[in-house]
MARTI-767619 format. One record per atom (N, C-alpha, C): residue in three letters; x, y, z. Coordinates in steps of 0.001 Angstrom, whole numbers, plus 500000, padded with zeros to 6 digits. Each point is the difference from the previous one (the first is absolute). Example, Ala and Ser with C-alpha at 12.3 -4.5 7.8 and 13.67 -1.06 7.14 Angstrom:
<pts>
> res_x_y_z
> ALA_513190_494310_507800
> ALA_499110_501190_500000
> ALA_500900_501200_500000
> SER_499650_501050_499280
> SER_500820_501190_500060
> SER_499230_501090_500730
</pts>
This chain:
<pts>
> res_x_y_z
> UNK_693538_444712_315982
> UNK_498201_499901_499933
> UNK_499487_501067_500439
> UNK_499033_500198_499078
> UNK_498888_501401_499804
> UNK_499525_500469_500966
> UNK_499693_500993_500769
> UNK_499609_500270_501440
> UNK_498914_499769_499479
> UNK_499540_500242_499218
> UNK_498232_500498_499604
> UNK_499683_498400_499909
> UNK_500424_499323_499536
> UNK_499984_498372_499925
> UNK_499487_499326_501645
> UNK_500372_500597_501046
> UNK_499591_499689_501275
> UNK_498750_500208_500073
> UNK_498891_500593_499327
> UNK_498884_501249_500615
> UNK_499395_498729_498843
> UNK_498657_499942_500197
> UNK_498898_500004_499046
> UNK_499803_501753_499496
> UNK_499242_500038_498400
> UNK_500044_501369_499938
> UNK_498685_500488_500633
> UNK_499066_499567_500343
> UNK_499119_500608_500393
> UNK_499950_500158_501468
> UNK_500934_499059_501079
> UNK_500603_500498_500826
> UNK_500509_501990_500002
> UNK_500908_499912_499357
> UNK_500470_501245_499449
> UNK_499500_501203_499974
> UNK_498662_499659_499053
> UNK_499198_501209_499510
> UNK_498847_500389_500788
> UNK_499686_498811_500888
> UNK_499023_500257_501137
> UNK_500202_500716_501262
> UNK_501941_499791_500104
> UNK_500588_500818_501300
> UNK_500083_500825_499421
> UNK_500290_500722_498619
> UNK_500247_501246_499835
> UNK_498943_500620_499807
> UNK_498551_499337_499709
> UNK_498437_500815_500531
> UNK_499757_500327_501063
> UNK_500526_498924_501619
> UNK_499733_500671_500651
> UNK_500975_501092_500848
> UNK_500764_499618_499132
> UNK_501194_501530_500435
> UNK_499411_501098_499783
> UNK_499020_500236_498275
> UNK_499790_501082_499727
> UNK_498161_500428_500744
> UNK_499760_498542_500353
> UNK_498859_500738_501044
> UNK_500310_500575_501322
> UNK_501081_499640_500422
> UNK_500423_500258_501342
> UNK_500449_501522_500046
> UNK_500992_499714_499047
> UNK_500739_501430_499595
> UNK_498244_501663_500022
> UNK_499210_499066_499031
> UNK_499091_500794_499070
> UNK_499143_500473_501407
> UNK_499975_499381_501309
> UNK_499189_500079_500890
> UNK_500712_501095_501336
> UNK_501449_499819_499960
> UNK_500353_500624_500620
> UNK_500542_501360_499206
> UNK_500214_500241_498873
> UNK_500207_501426_499296
> UNK_499127_500195_499003
> UNK_498747_500470_500221
> UNK_498727_499987_498907
> UNK_500985_500764_499185
> UNK_500239_501246_500386
> UNK_500621_501185_499261
> UNK_500895_499729_498450
> UNK_500352_498417_500794
> UNK_500956_500000_498666
> UNK_499072_498982_498724
> UNK_500938_501024_498908
> UNK_498729_498667_498674
> UNK_500469_498682_499920
> UNK_499914_498879_499463
> UNK_499446_499087_499559
> UNK_501069_499811_499232
> UNK_500818_500492_499388
> UNK_500704_499957_499035
> UNK_501790_500808_500849
> UNK_500294_500528_500842
> UNK_500943_500220_500360
> UNK_500109_499159_500554
> UNK_499377_499519_500909
> UNK_499668_498456_500886
> UNK_500790_498515_498813
> UNK_499429_500560_499383
> UNK_500593_498654_498979
> UNK_501497_500152_499254
> UNK_500372_500536_499508
> UNK_501557_501561_499606
> UNK_500041_499135_501218
> UNK_500054_500235_501478
> UNK_500799_500051_500711
> UNK_500139_498163_500645
> UNK_499178_499695_500175
> UNK_499824_498126_499674
> UNK_500891_500177_499021
> UNK_500018_499385_498539
> UNK_500797_499955_498880
> UNK_501757_499913_500497
> UNK_500456_501224_500439
> UNK_500733_500400_500234
> UNK_500749_498818_500779
> UNK_499285_500420_501603
> UNK_500308_498952_500697
> UNK_499936_498437_499836
> UNK_499536_499270_498967
> UNK_499948_499014_499506
> UNK_501442_499640_499365
> UNK_499767_501375_499052
> UNK_501370_499090_499434
> UNK_501239_500830_500578
> UNK_499957_500510_500706
> UNK_501580_499893_501215
> UNK_499654_498953_500433
> UNK_498830_499348_500817
> UNK_500383_498789_500252
> UNK_500714_498690_499591
> UNK_498920_499987_498927
> UNK_500751_499175_498652
> UNK_501662_499455_499931
> UNK_500372_501855_499776
> UNK_501323_500066_499475
> UNK_501231_499475_501506
> UNK_499364_500807_500759
> UNK_500754_499257_501042
> UNK_499724_498711_500617
> UNK_498797_499147_499271
> UNK_499942_498869_500330
> UNK_500935_498803_499174
> UNK_500375_500737_499044
> UNK_500938_499779_498387
> UNK_500923_500405_500175
> UNK_500682_500946_501470
> UNK_501150_499356_500168
> UNK_500806_499328_500934
> UNK_499180_500155_500558
> UNK_500469_499103_501438
> UNK_500107_498426_499872
> UNK_498738_499967_498630
> UNK_500224_498670_499761
> UNK_500713_498665_498979
> UNK_501169_499529_500244
> UNK_500835_499544_499164
> UNK_499301_499432_498659
> UNK_500546_500252_499094
> UNK_500376_499687_498546
> UNK_499653_498780_499492
</pts>
């Protein structure tokens, strides 16, 4: 069972957008690309973590 298939792709996209928006409000000095890179890293780590704990 793939972790991402439990969620609608548009829901994930909206979640990412809302996180970006929140970060933009709280840390206006950060550039969007820095935030995006950090988000991609977090998502990648989460996905690999879920893949490692779910039985093959």
